[in-house]
ZAMARGU-4260 file (C-alpha; in steps of 0.2 Angstrom, whole numbers, plus 5000, padded with zeros to 4 digits):
<rodrens>
0) 4966/4959/4894 | 4964/4947/4880 | 4951/4950/4866 | 4945/4944/4850 | 4936/4954/4836
5) 4923/4945/4825 | 4908/4948/4815 | 4892/4940/4808 | 4887/4949/4791 | 4896/4964/4798
10) 4887/4965/4814 | 4903/4966/4824 | 4908/4961/4842 | 4922/4962/4855 | 4924/4944/4863
15) 4931/4944/4880 | 4937/4926/4885 | 4933/4925/4904 | 4934/4906/4908 | 4937/4910/4927
20) 4922/4922/4927 | 4932/4936/4934 | 4928/4951/4923 | 4915/4964/4931 | 4909/4972/4915
25) 4902/4990/4919 | 4891/4999/4906 | 4905/5012/4905 | 4918/4999/4901 | 4907/4991/4887
30) 4905/5009/4879 | 4923/5012/4879 | 4927/4995/4872 | 4914/4997/4858 | 4919/5015/4854
35) 4925/5016/4836 | 4938/5029/4839 | 4944/5028/4857 | 4941/5009/4859 | 4942/4993/4849
40) 4926/4997/4840 | 4910/4986/4839 | 4892/4985/4840 | 4892/4975/4856 | 4902/4964/4868
45) 4902/4945/4870 | 4909/4939/4887 | 4913/4921/4886 | 4909/4915/4903 | 4906/4897/4911
50) 4888/4892/4911 | 4878/4887/4927 | 4864/4880/4916 | 4863/4861/4913 | 4866/4856/4895
55) 4878/4871/4891 | 4896/4873/4896 | 4897/4892/4891 | 4886/4907/4894 | 4885/4921/4881
60) 4885/4937/4891 | 4880/4950/4878 | 4880/4969/4880 | 4874/4982/4868 | 4886/4995/4862
65) 4879/5007/4875 | 4882/4996/4889 | 4865/4989/4892 | 4861/4971/4894 | 4852/4961/4880
70) 4843/4944/4881 | 4849/4937/4864 | 4859/4941/4849 | 4858/4929/4833 | 4873/4935/4825
75) 4883/4936/4841 | 4879/4918/4846 | 4886/4912/4829 | 4902/4922/4832 | 4902/4915/4850
80) 4901/4897/4844 | 4915/4900/4831 | 4926/4907/4844 | 4923/4892/4856 | 4928/4879/4842
85) 4943/4889/4836 | 4949/4891/4854 | 4947/4872/4857 | 4934/4876/4871 | 4920/4866/4861
90) 4921/4852/4849 | 4916/4855/4831 | 4898/4850/4827 | 4882/4853/4837 | 4882/4860/4855
95) 4872/4872/4866 | 4876/4889/4872 | 4867/4897/4887 | 4860/4915/4884 | 4848/4926/4894
100) 4834/4920/4882 | 4838/4901/4886 | 4848/4888/4878 | 4852/4890/4859 | 4859/4875/4850
105) 4872/4879/4836 | 4880/4869/4822 | 4895/4873/4812 | 4897/4867/4794 | 4912/4865/4783
110) 4909/4881/4774 | 4911/4893/4788 | 4892/4895/4791 | 4884/4893/4808 | 4866/4888/4811
115) 4857/4892/4827 | 4841/4885/4833 | 4833/4902/4838 | 4817/4894/4846 | 4799/4899/4842
120) 4796/4916/4837 | 4780/4923/4845 | 4770/4936/4835 | 4762/4949/4846 | 4751/4964/4843
125) 4751/4975/4828 | 4759/4992/4831 | 4768/5006/4822 | 4786/5014/4820 | 4789/5032/4816
130) 4804/5039/4807 | 4808/5056/4799 | 4801/5058/4781 | 4815/5058/4769 | 4807/5070/4756
135) 4795/5080/4768 | 4797/5097/4776 | 4808/5098/4792 | 4800/5089/4806 | 4788/5078/4796
140) 4787/5060/4799 | 4781/5044/4791 | 4772/5030/4801 | 4775/5012/4796 | 4763/4998/4801
145) 4772/4983/4810 | 4770/4968/4821 | 4778/4964/4837 | 4789/4948/4836 | 4797/4941/4851
150) 4813/4931/4847 | 4819/4930/4865 | 4821/4949/4864 | 4808/4962/4857 | 4806/4967/4839
155) 4794/4978/4829 | 4795/4971/4811 | 4788/4983/4797 | 4784/4976/4780 | 4784/4990/4768
160) 4785/4995/4749 | 4794/5011/4754 | 4812/5014/4747 | 4822/5006/4761 | 4838/5015/4756
165) 4829/5032/4759 | 4825/5028/4777 | 4833/5039/4790 | 4838/5028/4804 | 4850/5039/4812
170) 4840/5040/4828 | 4829/5027/4835 | 4812/5026/4827 | 4797/5031/4838 | 4787/5016/4845
175) 4773/5012/4858 | 4783/5013/4874 | 4768/5004/4883 | 4769/4989/4871 | 4788/4989/4872
180) 4793/4995/4890 | 4811/4990/4888 | 4814/4997/4871 | 4813/4988/4854 | 4823/4983/4839
185) 4814/4990/4824 | 4815/4981/4806 | 4810/4988/4789 | 4809/4975/4775 | 4802/4973/4758
190) 4788/4961/4755 | 4794/4943/4751 | 4796/4940/4732 | 4791/4924/4723 | 4807/4915/4729
195) 4804/4920/4748 | 4818/4933/4747 | 4818/4951/4755 | 4829/4965/4760 | 4830/4972/4777
200) 4837/4987/4787 | 4837/4987/4806 | 4839/4999/4821 | 4844/4990/4836 | 4840/4996/4853
205) 4857/5001/4862 | 4867/5000/4846 | 4859/5011/4833 | 4857/5005/4815 | 4868/4990/4812
210) 4874/4981/4796 | 4864/4966/4802 | 4854/4959/4816 | 4852/4940/4818 | 4836/4941/4829
215) 4830/4955/4819 | 4832/4945/4803 | 4822/4931/4811 | 4808/4943/4816 | 4808/4951/4799
220) 4806/4934/4790 | 4792/4929/4802 | 4783/4946/4798 | 4786/4944/4779 | 4779/4926/4779
225) 4764/4932/4789 | 4761/4947/4777 | 4761/4934/4763 | 4749/4923/4771 | 4761/4910/4776
230) 4767/4903/4793 | 4782/4893/4787 | 4796/4893/4774 | 4814/4897/4771 | 4817/4915/4769
235) 4833/4923/4761 | 4836/4940/4769 | 4849/4952/4762 | 4855/4965/4775 | 4868/4979/4772
240) 4881/4967/4779 | 4877/4951/4770 | 4865/4937/4767 | 4856/4926/4780 | 4844/4912/4779
245) 4830/4910/4791 | 4820/4894/4792 | 4802/4896/4800 | 4790/4882/4805 | 4776/4882/4819
250) 4788/4874/4832 | 4805/4884/4830 | 4815/4896/4819 | 4833/4894/4813 | 4846/4906/4807
255) 4861/4902/4796 | 4875/4913/4791 | 4894/4917/4792 | 4904/4919/4808 | 4921/4927/4806
260) 4935/4930/4818 | 4946/4944/4811 | 4958/4949/4825 | 4964/4945/4842 | 4976/4953/4854
265) 4978/4962/4871 | 4973/4978/4878 | 4988/4989/4881 | 4984/5000/4896 | 4997/5013/4891
270) 4987/5015/4875 | 4971/5020/4883 | 4976/5029/4899 | 4980/5045/4890 | 4964/5045/4879
275) 4950/5057/4881 | 4931/5055/4881 | 4916/5056/4893 | 4921/5056/4911 | 4923/5039/4918
280) 4923/5029/4902 | 4941/5027/4900 | 4944/5026/4918 | 4932/5011/4919 | 4940/5003/4904
285) 4957/5004/4913 | 4950/4997/4929 | 4942/4982/4919 | 4959/4978/4911 | 4968/4979/4927
290) 4955/4968/4935 | 4957/4955/4921 | 4976/4955/4923 | 4977/4955/4942
</rodrens>
């Protein structure tokens, strides 16, 4: 089974080219692919499949590292676009990619960056996120005020003056399950400075804390502007994995950043058949690879 590894600001992915739409990705197979010791290692999987949506030739079938299906991935769609151009499956320039959140227009520049029109971000209700207190007694927690932001997938963006480096994001932050019945990505970011720049950390549903999250960066920029009394602007966001630029106006949002392909190869069945791990995961991985080569 052919694969390509890529990342956008160190949010990394296994890309599975599937031009004939033959792969049947199970959650267990995705978990095995993404496992950083037994598998190839990644935050998620991008299956490159033909699109049935008018206006786009290719569909980005994105799966979180735990095997769950996600509507959209801002870093992933940039890496997806880079792959299409490098593989000769799309012409350089501007084109549309189909996602579960709708069509996303991408544009590649000559410096390695990709810009994605992410569509309008919808600000929802105010809510809170709860994380363990870094300096408090065992079991104590800190509550952060935030706002729901829909970027094709759900986010809870919290603007805070707390020390971002001290936050414990090992486990998923607590949140209002009634407001977010399908889970939520949670961002913590510093207030915007005079140059409309900020720092951000994120815990992604289905993947845990990641070095970067494209849709989360957009949600954070929107929340940061809102907290500053603004509804538009260009925000520079520094994540643990790198720097992204977000453009916000009342009609849409854009996300600009690098997209890098770092490796490609084939899965060797003999290399994984003798592995260990949770029952079913490696077996499902083997079945997936056999199906791809049948």
